[in-house]
C-alpha positions as CSV (number, residue, x, y, z in Angstrom):
1,M,-47.9,100.2,-42.8
2,T,-45.3,102.6,-41.4
3,D,-43.9,102.1,-38.0
4,Q,-44.1,105.2,-35.9
5,P,-43.4,105.9,-32.3
6,S,-46.3,106.1,-29.9
7,P,-48.2,109.4,-29.6
8,P,-47.0,111.8,-26.8
9,V,-47.4,110.8,-23.2
10,P,-50.4,112.5,-21.6
11,P,-49.7,115.2,-19.1
12,A,-49.5,114.2,-15.5
13,A,-52.7,114.2,-13.4
14,D,-53.1,117.0,-10.9
15,V,-55.2,117.7,-7.8
16,P,-58.2,119.9,-8.6
17,E,-58.1,123.4,-7.3
18,H,-59.7,123.9,-3.8
19,A,-59.6,120.1,-3.2
20,P,-58.4,118.8,0.2
21,A,-54.8,117.9,0.5
22,D,-55.5,114.1,0.4
23,H,-57.6,114.3,-2.8
24,P,-56.3,111.9,-5.4
25,P,-54.8,113.4,-8.6
26,V,-57.2,113.6,-11.5
27,A,-56.2,113.6,-15.2
28,R,-58.5,116.0,-17.2
29,G,-58.9,118.5,-20.0
30,R,-58.3,116.2,-22.9
31,I,-60.3,115.1,-25.9
32,G,-60.4,111.5,-27.1
33,V,-60.9,110.2,-30.6
34,L,-61.8,106.5,-30.6
35,L,-61.5,104.7,-34.0
36,L,-63.8,101.7,-34.1
37,N,-63.7,98.8,-36.5
38,L,-65.5,95.5,-36.8
39,G,-63.2,93.1,-35.0
40,T,-60.9,90.1,-35.3
41,P,-60.3,86.9,-33.4
42,D,-57.4,86.5,-31.0
43,G,-56.2,83.5,-33.0
44,T,-57.1,81.1,-35.8
45,G,-57.7,78.0,-33.6
46,Y,-61.1,76.6,-32.8
47,W,-61.8,78.3,-29.4
48,P,-60.6,81.8,-30.3
49,M,-62.7,81.6,-33.5
50,R,-65.7,80.3,-31.5
51,R,-65.5,83.1,-29.0
52,Y,-65.3,85.7,-31.7
53,L,-68.1,84.2,-33.8
54,K,-70.4,83.8,-30.8
55,Q,-70.0,87.5,-29.9
56,F,-70.5,88.6,-33.5
57,L,-73.4,86.3,-34.4
58,S,-75.2,87.0,-31.0
59,D,-75.5,90.7,-31.9
60,R,-79.1,91.5,-32.6
61,R,-78.0,94.2,-35.0
62,V,-76.3,91.6,-37.1
63,V,-78.8,88.8,-36.9
64,D,-82.3,89.8,-36.0
65,V,-83.9,86.4,-36.3
66,P,-86.1,85.6,-33.3
67,R,-84.0,84.1,-30.5
68,L,-86.2,81.0,-30.2
69,I,-85.1,80.1,-33.8
70,W,-81.6,81.5,-33.8
71,W,-80.1,80.4,-30.5
72,P,-80.4,76.6,-31.1
73,L,-79.1,77.0,-34.6
74,L,-76.2,79.2,-33.5
75,N,-75.1,77.2,-30.5
76,L,-75.8,73.6,-31.8
77,V,-74.9,73.9,-35.4
78,I,-73.0,77.1,-36.5
79,L,-70.7,77.3,-33.5
80,T,-69.9,73.6,-33.8
81,T,-68.9,73.7,-37.5
82,R,-68.0,77.2,-38.6
83,P,-65.1,78.0,-36.3
84,S,-62.8,75.5,-38.0
85,R,-63.8,76.8,-41.5
86,S,-63.4,80.4,-40.5
87,G,-60.1,79.7,-38.8
88,A,-58.7,78.2,-41.9
89,A,-59.7,81.3,-43.9
90,Y,-58.1,83.6,-41.3
91,K,-55.0,81.5,-41.3
92,R,-54.5,82.3,-45.0
93,I,-54.3,86.0,-44.3
94,W,-52.9,86.0,-40.7
95,N,-50.1,88.4,-39.8
96,E,-47.7,85.8,-38.5
97,E,-45.1,88.3,-37.5
98,R,-47.4,90.1,-35.1
99,N,-49.7,87.0,-34.5
100,E,-52.8,89.0,-35.3
101,G,-55.4,89.6,-38.0
102,P,-54.5,92.2,-40.7
103,L,-57.5,94.3,-39.7
104,L,-55.9,94.8,-36.2
105,T,-52.5,95.6,-37.8
106,I,-54.0,98.2,-40.2
107,T,-56.4,99.8,-37.7
108,R,-53.5,100.3,-35.2
109,A,-51.5,101.9,-38.0
110,Q,-54.4,104.2,-38.8
111,A,-54.8,105.2,-35.2
112,E,-51.1,105.9,-34.8
113,A,-51.0,108.0,-38.0
114,V,-54.1,110.0,-37.1
115,G,-52.8,110.5,-33.5
116,W,-49.5,111.9,-34.7
117,R,-51.2,114.2,-37.2
118,L,-53.6,115.6,-34.5
119,A,-50.8,115.8,-32.0
120,D,-48.8,117.9,-34.5
121,R,-51.7,120.3,-34.8
122,H,-53.2,120.3,-31.3
123,G,-50.4,119.1,-29.0
124,D,-51.4,116.6,-26.3
125,T,-54.9,117.9,-26.1
126,V,-56.2,115.1,-28.4
127,L,-55.7,111.5,-27.6
128,V,-56.4,108.9,-30.4
129,D,-57.0,105.3,-29.6
130,F,-58.7,102.4,-31.4
131,A,-60.9,99.4,-30.5
132,M,-63.0,96.6,-32.0
133,R,-66.7,96.0,-31.7
134,Y,-66.0,92.2,-31.5
135,G,-62.9,90.7,-30.0
136,N,-59.9,92.7,-28.8
137,P,-58.9,95.4,-28.1
138,A,-62.4,95.8,-26.6
139,T,-64.3,99.0,-26.8
140,G,-65.0,99.3,-23.1
141,A,-61.4,98.9,-22.1
142,A,-60.4,101.6,-24.6
143,I,-62.9,104.1,-23.3
144,R,-61.9,103.4,-19.7
145,R,-58.3,103.9,-20.7
146,M,-59.0,107.1,-22.4
147,Q,-61.0,108.4,-19.5
148,A,-58.1,107.6,-17.1
149,A,-55.8,109.6,-19.4
150,G,-58.0,112.7,-18.8
151,C,-60.4,112.6,-21.8
152,E,-63.5,114.5,-20.7
153,R,-64.8,114.6,-24.2
154,L,-65.0,111.7,-26.6
155,L,-65.5,111.4,-30.3
156,V,-66.6,107.9,-31.3
157,F,-65.5,107.3,-34.9
158,P,-66.9,104.1,-36.5
159,L,-64.7,103.4,-39.6
160,Y,-67.6,102.7,-41.9
161,P,-68.0,105.2,-44.8
162,Q,-71.6,104.0,-45.4
163,Y,-74.0,103.8,-42.5
164,A,-75.6,100.5,-41.6
165,A,-77.4,99.4,-38.4
166,A,-75.3,96.2,-38.5
167,T,-72.0,98.1,-38.6
168,T,-72.1,101.8,-37.5
169,A,-75.0,101.5,-35.1
170,T,-73.7,98.4,-33.3
171,A,-70.3,100.0,-32.9
172,N,-72.0,103.0,-31.3
173,D,-74.1,100.7,-29.2
174,E,-71.0,99.0,-27.8
175,A,-69.5,102.4,-26.9
176,F,-72.8,103.5,-25.2
177,R,-72.9,100.3,-23.2
178,A,-69.4,100.9,-22.0
179,L,-70.4,104.5,-20.9
180,M,-73.2,103.1,-18.9
181,D,-70.7,101.5,-16.5
182,L,-68.8,104.8,-15.9
183,R,-69.6,106.9,-12.8
184,W,-68.2,110.0,-14.6
185,Q,-69.1,109.9,-18.3
186,P,-67.3,112.1,-20.8
187,A,-69.3,114.2,-23.2
188,V,-69.8,112.2,-26.4
189,R,-70.2,112.7,-30.1
190,T,-70.4,110.2,-32.9
191,V,-69.1,110.5,-36.5
192,P,-71.8,110.1,-39.1
193,A,-71.4,108.3,-42.5
194,Y,-68.9,109.9,-44.8
195,H,-69.9,108.0,-48.0
196,D,-70.0,111.3,-50.0
197,H,-67.1,113.2,-48.4
198,P,-65.0,114.8,-51.2
199,G,-61.8,113.5,-49.6
200,Y,-63.1,110.0,-49.5
201,I,-64.2,110.0,-53.1
202,A,-60.9,111.6,-54.1
203,A,-58.9,109.0,-52.3
204,L,-60.9,106.2,-54.0
205,A,-60.5,107.8,-57.4
206,G,-56.7,108.2,-56.8
207,S,-56.4,104.5,-56.0
208,V,-58.2,103.5,-59.2
209,A,-56.3,106.1,-61.3
210,A,-53.0,104.8,-60.0
211,E,-53.7,101.3,-61.2
212,L,-54.7,102.5,-64.6
213,E,-51.6,104.7,-64.8
214,R,-49.4,101.8,-63.8
215,R,-50.9,99.7,-66.6
216,A,-50.4,102.4,-69.1
217,A,-46.8,103.0,-68.1
218,A,-46.1,99.3,-68.5
219,G,-47.8,99.2,-71.9
220,E,-50.6,97.0,-70.6
221,A,-54.3,97.2,-71.7
222,A,-56.9,98.9,-69.5
223,P,-59.2,96.4,-67.7
224,D,-62.4,95.4,-69.4
225,A,-64.4,96.2,-66.3
226,I,-64.0,97.7,-62.8
227,V,-66.2,96.4,-60.0
228,A,-66.9,98.2,-56.7
229,S,-67.8,95.4,-54.3
230,F,-69.6,96.5,-51.1
231,H,-70.4,94.2,-48.2
232,G,-73.9,92.8,-48.6
233,M,-77.0,93.3,-46.4
234,P,-80.4,91.6,-46.5
235,Q,-82.9,93.3,-48.8
236,R,-85.2,93.5,-45.9
237,Y,-83.0,96.1,-44.1
238,L,-83.5,98.5,-47.0
239,R,-87.2,98.2,-46.7
240,L,-86.9,98.8,-43.0
241,G,-85.3,102.2,-43.7
242,D,-81.5,101.4,-43.5
243,P,-79.7,103.9,-45.8
244,Y,-76.8,101.6,-46.5
245,H,-77.8,100.6,-50.0
246,C,-78.5,104.2,-51.1
247,Q,-75.2,105.4,-49.7
248,C,-73.3,102.6,-51.5
249,R,-75.0,103.6,-54.7
250,K,-74.1,107.3,-54.2
251,T,-70.5,106.4,-53.4
252,A,-70.2,104.5,-56.7
253,R,-71.8,107.3,-58.6
254,L,-69.6,109.9,-57.2
255,L,-66.5,107.8,-57.8
256,R,-67.5,107.3,-61.4
257,E,-68.1,111.0,-61.8
258,A,-64.7,111.8,-60.2
259,L,-63.1,109.6,-62.8
260,D,-65.2,111.1,-65.6
261,W,-66.5,107.8,-66.7
262,P,-69.7,106.9,-68.5
263,E,-72.5,105.1,-66.5
264,D,-71.5,101.6,-67.7
265,R,-67.8,101.9,-66.8
266,L,-68.1,101.1,-63.1
267,E,-70.0,98.0,-61.9
268,I,-71.5,97.8,-58.4
269,A,-72.1,94.5,-56.5
270,F,-72.5,93.1,-53.0
271,Q,-70.5,90.3,-51.4
272,S,-70.5,88.2,-48.2
273,V,-74.1,86.8,-48.5
274,F,-75.1,84.8,-45.5
275,G,-78.2,82.7,-44.9
276,R,-81.2,82.0,-47.1
277,E,-83.0,85.3,-47.4
278,E,-82.6,87.7,-50.3
279,W,-79.7,90.1,-50.0
280,L,-78.8,93.2,-51.9
281,R,-78.1,92.4,-55.6
282,P,-76.2,91.8,-57.7
283,Y,-74.0,89.4,-55.8
284,T,-70.3,90.0,-56.5
285,V,-69.5,86.3,-56.9
286,D,-72.2,86.0,-59.5
287,R,-71.5,89.3,-61.3
288,V,-67.8,88.7,-61.9
289,A,-68.7,85.3,-63.4
290,D,-71.3,87.0,-65.7
291,L,-68.7,89.5,-66.8
292,A,-66.2,86.7,-67.7
293,R,-68.9,84.9,-69.7
294,A,-69.7,88.1,-71.5
295,G,-66.0,88.3,-72.7
296,K,-64.7,90.8,-70.1
297,T,-61.7,88.7,-69.1
298,D,-59.7,91.4,-67.4
299,I,-61.3,93.0,-64.4
300,V,-60.3,95.1,-61.4
301,V,-62.2,94.9,-58.1
302,L,-62.1,97.4,-55.2
303,A,-63.9,97.4,-51.9
304,P,-65.0,101.0,-51.1
305,G,-67.1,100.1,-48.1
306,F,-64.1,98.8,-46.1
307,A,-61.7,101.3,-44.4
308,A,-59.1,98.5,-43.9
309,D,-58.4,95.2,-45.6
310,C,-59.8,92.2,-43.7
311,L,-61.0,88.7,-44.2
312,E,-63.8,89.8,-46.6
313,T,-61.3,91.6,-48.9
314,L,-58.0,89.6,-48.5
315,D,-59.6,86.2,-48.6
316,E,-63.1,86.3,-49.9
317,I,-62.4,88.7,-52.8
318,R,-59.0,87.3,-53.7
319,T,-60.0,83.7,-53.3
320,E,-63.7,82.9,-53.6
321,I,-64.7,85.8,-55.9
322,R,-61.5,85.4,-58.0
323,H,-62.1,81.7,-58.4
324,A,-65.7,82.3,-59.7
325,F,-64.3,84.7,-62.2
326,V,-61.6,82.4,-63.5
327,E,-63.9,79.4,-63.5
328,A,-66.3,81.3,-65.8
329,G,-63.4,82.1,-68.3
330,G,-61.8,85.2,-66.7
331,Q,-58.1,85.6,-67.2
332,R,-56.8,88.6,-65.2
333,F,-58.2,89.5,-61.8
334,T,-56.8,92.5,-60.0
335,Y,-57.8,93.5,-56.4
336,L,-57.1,97.0,-55.4
337,P,-56.2,97.2,-51.7
338,C,-58.4,99.3,-49.3
339,L,-57.3,102.8,-48.5
340,N,-55.8,101.4,-45.2
341,D,-53.2,103.9,-43.8
342,A,-52.4,105.5,-47.2
343,P,-51.6,109.3,-46.7
344,A,-54.8,110.3,-48.6
345,H,-56.9,108.2,-46.2
346,I,-55.2,109.6,-43.1
347,D,-55.8,113.1,-44.5
348,L,-59.5,112.1,-44.7
349,L,-59.8,110.7,-41.2
350,V,-58.1,113.7,-39.7
351,D,-60.3,116.1,-41.6
352,I,-63.4,114.2,-40.5
353,A,-62.2,114.2,-36.9
354,E,-61.4,117.9,-36.8
355,R,-64.8,118.7,-38.4
356,E,-66.7,116.7,-35.8
357,L,-64.5,118.2,-33.0
358,A,-65.6,121.7,-33.9
359,G,-66.2,123.8,-30.8
360,W,-64.2,121.4,-28.7
361,L,-60.8,122.2,-30.2
362,A,-59.3,125.6,-29.4
363,G,-58.6,127.9,-32.4
């Protein structure tokens, strides 16, 4: 990630015209763009992990099991044992220099880059900030901060290319809850899924092509298989009308077409299975093992559903999924980083923001 100075300081607040002399100054006239990501614990110890997991696993969008069944299991079993295991996983990827999770580091860098790009085009009219659905920086605090800086209009931008109720919808829910506490609410828009945005597909294709070109330049063989691993969801959500599975499939198809590959060149699978019910298949951890047993011993894995690298990519893919591949006879396992704050990704985020701000931005 590149270090950049903070975006321009907002203009000073002023006293509204015709207001009495003792009226307090009011900041106004700005547009806010709030990037929202999933979240990260404040630390890797037991209590920070417990607080984070309790907030995450208490979300009805994430776990919709009846409370009578779920609450005793969550509070008496899961929150007793899982914080230590999850903390150990986070510790393996923790940004020790900043004392924070990599998702926080990357999302901050994305917000700074988008902020500078929009400031260059629109001056101090647009203010960009970021927040997390779970943990810190909290969504409500970010919205209050943006309102205090004069944002009378707000674009809520969940960083999820494919829509899912358990990701996009719950991020929006949290923003709406924060707005309920405001006496003077800004006008609000939300960013829809961008799973088929040409800039998104082009950025993914560029990432894959760069790895293949690197191998060719080094005289190395092309991989036997390339796997697009998306975060899993229960099969039941698809039957209930959630478009996530269909949008993941479309992303993979468009990526394959952008690379001009045959249908069998790009695999699709789903990771991060939790609980006992059936989830979207094939499971990544099983599929990579099957590939190894079929003689495909050199594979590349990318995670198109994640806007930033996080626990599921930096630890689950590079540790658990890689281990399953090697144990089944695989020899070379390459993980392609998420788009993160790469220039092509920032171009995409800026393009989406400006598209959704149409009619609010002058000119």
